[in-house]
N, C-alpha and C positions, 0 to 999 in steps of 0.2 A: 912568287911570281919571280925566275930569274929573268934582270935584263944586264944587254950589256952596260958598260960601264962608256959616258960621251967625252970625246975628248977635248978638251979646252975650245976650242973652233968649233966644234957640231953647238955645243953652250950657248957659246958669242951669238952663232947661227941663227939658234933659235929663239933665244931673244930676242933679236931682229926680226926673226919674218911676223909678219901678221896675215893671217888666212881671214878671207870673206867668212861670217859666221854665217852666211846664208847661200854660198856653193855646198848644200844640203846632197850631193844629187849622188856624190864620191865621199864611200869611208874617209871618217877622218883619225888622223892618226894621233893615237892616246900618246904622251907625253910621256918621257918614255925614263923615268925613278919608279923605284920600289917603294915609294910613300903612295901610291894609288893603286888600289885592290877593288874585282869586284866578288862577290862571294852572291852567295842563293842557298838557299834549303832545298826542295826534292818537288817544288807546286808548280815550278816550270824552268828545269833546266837547258832542256833545245833553246824558252827565249833568250837565257843569260850566256847560251857557246853564242846564237846570234847577235847580242849583243858585244860581246869580248872579241868575235872574228868582225867585226863593224870596227871597234878604236881600235884592232890588233896588237890583242894584250889574250893574257891568257885569266883563269878564272881560279878564283884562292881556293884555296887545296881545304877543305872541312871535314869531318864523319858526321856525321848526320845518321844515330839510328837509332832503333828501339830495343825498352827492355819485354820479356817475354810477355808484363803487365801491359805492353802500349806506351809506358812512360817511355820521350823523347830525352836520347844522350843527342847533348853536342862537343863539339872536339872544332878546334880550330888549328889546324896542321903545321902553320907559319907563321912567320914572327911580323908581326900586328905592329908593332910598341911605335906611333908616330905618323900612325898610316890614317890619307883620307880613305877613308873603306862607305864603299857603298853593296846595299842587300838585296836583293833581285827574290820579291818571295811575294805573288798574290794570294790574297788569302776565301782562295776558293777551294771546292769541293776535295779530304775532310775539309772543309774552314775551321775545325779547331782546332785538331791536330796541325795546318797550313800555321795558323795563327799562333799557337805553341812555338813551334820551330823558329818564326822570326825572331819573335821574345828573346825566346834563349840564345838564339845565336846577336842578336845585339849585348846581350849581357854580357857574351863572353868574351866579344869584341872591344865593352867595355872594362871588363876585368885584363884584358889583354892590351888594353894601354892604346889605342887609337884611338888618334886624335883625333877623329870625327866622326860618326856614323850616319852616312843617310840610307833613307829606308825608301828603296824601289819599290812601290808595291801598285804595279799596274792593273789590279782592278782588288779592290777597296769592302772587305766584307764588310757585313754590318749597318751597310753605306741605309736600306731600306729602311731601316729604324732611327730614324736619322730626327723624332721628335712624339710627347708624349699627348699621340693623336686619341686615345685610347687610356680610363683609369686603370690603374698600377699595373703599368709598363714600363720597363725598364728608358732611359735613349741609348742607347749599346751604342751608336757609332761612337759619341763620345765616350764611353766608357774605353771602348776598345784605343781611340788617338792619346787617350790618358795614363793606358797599359803600355804606346809604345814610347809615352815619354820617361816613362814610370825607369822603362827598363834601359834607357839612355842613348837612344833615337838625339842625335841630336837637329833633322829634322827629313824631311820625307820629300818624297816625288809623286805625286799621282795620276791616274791616267781617268779622263771619264768618270769624277765624284757623280754617282745619280744622283748628287745636291750642293752646287757647291758652295754654300756656305755651310758644309762642314767643315772649312777647310782653320774656319769659326773655332772650331772646337781643339783644335792643335794649338800650346803653347811654345809650338816652335815655325821655324820656317815650313811653310808648303807651296812647293812648287806645281802649281796641276795647270798639264797636258791634257790637252787635245788631241783624239783619232782621227779626228777631220781632216787632215791634209792628205791623209793616207788616202785614205773614202773618198774626199772630194774627187783627189788625183783618178780614183780608177773609174770613178763613173765617168769624170770629163773623157776621159780613153773608146767609153762604149759608147757615146752620141746615142742617147736613146731619143729617141723622136717623140716631143708633143713631152716633154715629162712637166710634171708634176708632185711637189715633195709634201710627204703626209706625215706631222703628224699626229702618234695610233694615241695622246690626249692629250690635253690641255696644260699641263707640269710639260710638257718636250716642245712647246710652240715656239724658244726660243731659238732652241735648237736648230730645229728644221728654216725654222726662215734662215740662221747664219748659210747651212749649207743651202739653200736655194738661190741664195741671195749669191752663193761663190758659183754656182752649177749656168745660174739664170734660168732659172724653173721658174714656175708660178707655185705655190704657194696652198694646202687643204687641210683643214684639218678635222681626224675624227671624236665630238664625243663620246665617252667614254665612264659608262657606271661601275664601277668595282664592287658584288653583291659583296664579296668573301676574299681571303686574304688568298692570293695563286689565281680567284678567279673574277671573270669579267665578261662584261657584259654590254657592248658595242650600240649605243643611239642611233646616232647614225650623222652622215656627214656634210660639213662645211668645207660649203666652197663646189665647184665644179671639175667634174673628173669625169665626166661621159667621152670617150673614145679616149682618152688619153693614156697615155705612160704613168703610172705611180710608184714611188719609189718612197717605203716608207722609213724614214727616221726612229734608231731608239740609243738608248746607252745600255740598256741590259735584254735578251731575250733569256727569260725563267724557263717556264713549262710551255713556252708558244705560246700557251690560250692569248693571250690579245694580239698579237700578231696575227693570227691565223684568222680572228675571228675580224680584226683589220681586213685585213686582205680580202674575205669576203663581202662586207659591207663595199670595198670600195665596187669590187667586181660588181653588187647587184646593183651598186651606182650610174654604169655602164664603163668604168676604168677597161681601156685593152688589156694590160699588162699587168700586174703588181710585181716589184720588187723587191728586198727590203736590204736594211743593214746596220749594222751594232758595233756597239765595242768591245763588249762580250757577254761572250759565247756560254752562260751557267748551262742551259738545255740541260734541265733538270724532271725528271720525272717522265713524260711519257712526249717530249717537247722532239723528236729527230721523227716517229708516225709522223705527229698532227705535222709539220712544216712538210715530209712525204706526201702526204694525201691534204695537201692543203693546195689552192691555186693560186703560192708563189709562184715565181720560175725561178727568183734565185737570191739568197739569204747570205750578203752577204757580210763576214766578221773578221774579228784583229786575234789575236793569239796573246792579250793578254792571260789569258785563262786554255789549258792544252784544252788541245778535242780527244775524247771518246774515237775509240774502235768505230763503233757506229757509227758516229759524228760524221766521220773521216771518211767511209764510203757513204753516205748521201752524197748523190749527184749533184743536189742542189746548194748547198752547205760551200761557196768557197771563201777563205783562209789568207788574211792579207797579213805580216808581217808590220811591227808597228816599232821592232828593233834599230833601227835607221834613226828613227825619232826620238827613242828612249836614248841610244846613244851619243848625241848630240845634246843632248839636255845635259844628260852626264858626267862627259866632258865643257859645258860651258859651268857644271857646277861647283868643279876641279878645277878650273882653271879661272873662274869667278868671273867669269864673262856674263853677261845679259838674258838668260833662259825667254824675255820676253822677248826680245828682237828677234829668235829664231823661228817662233810657233804659233805667231802673234796674227 
C-alpha cells in the first residue's frame, strides 16, 4: 500500500488530535503509515473493498490461485515486515477452501515477518459444531480455532458467533462484534406498528430480548423441536402475537427451513405480518425458493457472506453492509483503543 510521507507538523497534529470513537456515522480516516495493512482471500472481496474504502486505504496485494488439482497457492505481493496486518475472510461456501486460504495467508504473512496478524472472520464456519452432543463426533469449532492459532494468528475479530462461548476455544484474544446495531437501526427507521420480536428457538432468547429492548418491542418465543440435521419441527408460540407485526431474529439462515416454519406458526397464531433478519445469509439448498414461497414479507441480512446471484434477485431479501462496523473495529485494534466502547 503506497502512502504519502507526512511532515513533522502533520505528525504532531495527528498525535494531539483525539477523535470521538462514538462518532461513527462518517468514515474514519486510517492512520497514514505503511505498517497498517488489510488483505483478504477470495471469500468476500467486495466486503474487504468496502472496509478499505471506509478507512481510506488500499487493499493489500496478494496472489491467490490454484493448481489444476485444486491445491491453493498464496503469495503476498508487498513488504509486510513489521506491519500490523488484518486478513478478512469469512469461512463460507466452499467452507474448507476458504478456511485453507485463510490459514495459508496467515502462514505466509507470519513467514514474511508481519508484526501482528489479526484474522477478521465475519462468518465463522463450523461454529454450529461447538460441543460433543453425540457419541464419537468432533468439536470442530475448537479444532478450527486451534488451526488459526497454529497458523500464526495473534488475534481474531469475529461477528455474531453461533455460540458466544466459542471465544473460549481460542488461546489468543478474540473481539466479538454483533451486527445488531446495523439491524436495529434499519428496523427503527421502518417504524413497524405493534412490533413483537420473536426468537425462533430457546437458544436465541437472549439475542431477541436485546433486540426487543433496543426497538422497544414485545418479545415472543417459538418452541422448536429439531428432528434431524437441518430439519426442524415447530411446536407452538409462547407469547401473544395476534394482530401484531412479528420480527424473527436469528444469527444464521441456512436452509431457511426453521425460518419458514416459524413464520407459518406465527401467521397461524394470528400475526398480521412477519419479517425476519439474520447476520449470516448462508442460504444453502432450497433456502431461496423457500423464502420466495413463504409468508415472510421481507428477510434482512448483512453482507458477512456474499449472496449468490439467485439470492440477489430475490425481492424478499435485503442486504445491509457491516463494512463500517468492521472498519471501526479494525481501526480501534490498530490504534490500541477500546473496541467495546464502540459496539457495546
